[in-house]
N, C-alpha and C positions, 0 to 999 in steps of 0.2 A: 714515431719513426724511430727505428733502431740505428745505433751508430757504434763504431769503434774508433779508437784514437791510435795513431801509430806515431809515436814520437819517442826517441831515446834519451830525452832530458827529462829527468823525473819532475823537476819544479815546473818546467813549461807543460808538461803532461797534466800536472795537478792543477795549474791555473786555468788551462783551457776546460778541463772537465768542470771545474767550479763554475765557470761563466756559461757553459752550456746548460748546467743543472739550474743555475739561477734565472736564466733568461729564456728558457724554451722548455717544451715538453719531450724533447728528443731524450730517448733512454740509451745510455752508454752501455753497451753490452760487454765490452772488454777494451783493455789497453794493451799495446804492444810496443816493443822497442827493436823488434827485428823483422825484415820483410818477408823472409821465408815462412817465418811462422804465421804471418797474416794469410799467405796463400793456402798454407795447410788448413787454417780456421775457416777460410771461405769455401773450402771444399764440402764443409759440413754445416755451415750456417749461412743464413742469408741476412744481410743487413741493408739498410737504405742509404746509409751515409758513411763515407770514410773520411776522417780528418787525418791527413797524410804529410808526415814531413818528408822532406826530399834526403836529407842527409841521414840515413840510418843504415845499420850493419846488414850484412849477408846480401841483400837485394835493396838497391837505392830506390827512393820513392818513384823516380820516373820510370825505372824499369818495371816496378810493381804496377804503376798505373797502366803500362802498356800491356801487361797481362791481364789486368782486370778489364781493359778495353774491349778484350775478346770475348769476354762473358755474353751469353745471350741475354740475361738479365743484369744490366750493369748498376751498381750502386752509383750514388752521386759521390763526386770526389771534391773535397775542398783541400787544397794544398796549403800547408802551414810551414813557412820557411823564412830564413833570413836572407835569402838569395833572390833578388827580384829579377835576375837576368834569365831565369827558367819560365817567366810569365807566358812568352809566346809558344814555347814547347807544351806548357800545360794547357793552353787554349786549343792546340792541335789535337789533343787528347780529349777534348770537350770537357774540361774540368768545369765545375759548378762555381768555383770561385777560387782565389788566390789571396792568402792572407799572410802579410809580412810581420815578422818578429822584429822588435817586442810587440806584443798584443796591445791594441787600443780598445777598450771595452765598447765604445760607441760602434766601431767597425765591426766587432764580433756580433753585437745584437742585431745590426742591419742584416749581416749574413745569415744568422739564424732565423730572422723573419722570412727572409727569402726561401730559405730552405724548407720551413714549414708550410710556407704558401704553395711551393712546389709539390710537397708531399700531399697536400689537400687536392691539388689538381689530378694527382696521379690516382686518386682514391675514388674520384667521381665515376658515375656509371659509364661504361665505355660505348661511344658512338663514333663513327667515321671521323667527324671531326674533332672530337675529343682526343682521338688516338693519334692525331698528328702533332707534331711538335708545336708548343705553344710559346716557347722562348729560343732565343738564340745567343749564343756567346760573341761579344764584340770586344775589341781590344782598344783601350785609350789610354796613353801615357803609362804603358806597362801594367795596366790594370785590366781585369777581366770584367766587363759590364754585361750582366745578364739582362737581355733586352726582350720585352714583349714583341712576339713576330709582328702583330699589327702596328707596332711604332715605326717600323721601317717603310719609308716611302717608295725609294727606288734605289737600285744597285747599278753602278757604272763600272766597266773594265778600264784600266790604265795599264797596258802592257801585262806584266805578271802580278800586279796588284789588283785589288777589287776595292772601290770606294763605296760605302754603305751609308745612306742618308736617312736620318729621321728629321723629325721637325725642327730640332735644335742643334743637332750634332752631325759632324761627319766623321766616319771611322775608316781608317786604311787597314785592310786586311791582306795578309802576305799569302794569297792563293788566287787561283784563277777565278773568274766569275762563274764558271761551270761548276767548280767545286763548292763555291759559296751557295749557289742557287740550288744544288742539290740538298741543302739543309732548310729549304723553304718549302711551305706546303703548296702544292700545285693548284689547290682550290682558290688560292688567294694571289699567287704571284704569277706573272707571265713574262715569258722571255721574249721581249718585243723586237729585240735587235741583238745583233752579235755581241755589242757592247752595253746593252741595257736589259734590265729586268725591273718590272714596276708592280706596285701593289695596286690591283685593280680597284680596291675600295677607296684609294686615294685620288682617283682620276676626277676632276672637276669639269674638263672640257677637252673636246675631241676636235681638232682643227684639221681640215683637209690640207694636204700638202702636195708637193709635185709627185707625178706618176701615180697617182691614186693611192698615195700613202697618207699618213697622219702624223701630226705633232700632239703629244698629250700635254696638257697643262695639270698640274697637281694642286690640291688644296693646300693652303698654308705656305707653299714654296714657290719662289719666283724662278722657276725652270721649265724647260721643255724636254720632253722624253720623246725621241722618234720611234716610229712603228716602221720597220723595214718592209720592203715590197714583199718578201718571201713570208713574212709573219702577218699580213693584212688579212688573208682569208680566215686564218683561225682567230684573230683578233675580233673581226667582225662577228664571228659565230659566238664568241664570249661575250661580247657587249650587245648582242642581239641588233646589229646595225642592218 
């Protein structure tokens, strides 16, 4: 994988560069301390990863990331910053990760391992299933958690928030359920109710309910997910009932 570092503090730039070289096969193509120079570079060069500080001259990291987010082929962005309050904004830009300064080597190593795993997934032969998203970013305690799509069991709407449930964790996302479900592959997830979306592979039992609807029981979780009357026909087709 090819990467660039955008960091205006020379010592921080050197430290991060050293850790990347020590703990990964990622190749650092260039280092920058100015946001506009990065945009000029990206017009002529393609990279896989950008390690991006937020507080940089000319064009700050968030504005730079917003521009990059419009690219047809977007590099992965790892924010590197001393300001944790930008974590939610970074998530909205689909950042791969969000690293706080001062750097902790174990945290950097974990992030680099995930980056290289993501790079390997992108390099496999393209199939309809492989081209669909394999991970989704979730927020927990101001951290961005890169989560395997299939680890999500179901999603539930709570007014303007969306609760996302895995086997062991619950995440609260500051977006509508429609916005979040748009990031999930239709082959695996079904919007079974206006307030629920379920991972079809996690269903363990389909229980008849009133008005010819269903309640769904999921493996590993003590919960029930309803199927609304308007969704019953499509659900039966998907489950071959």
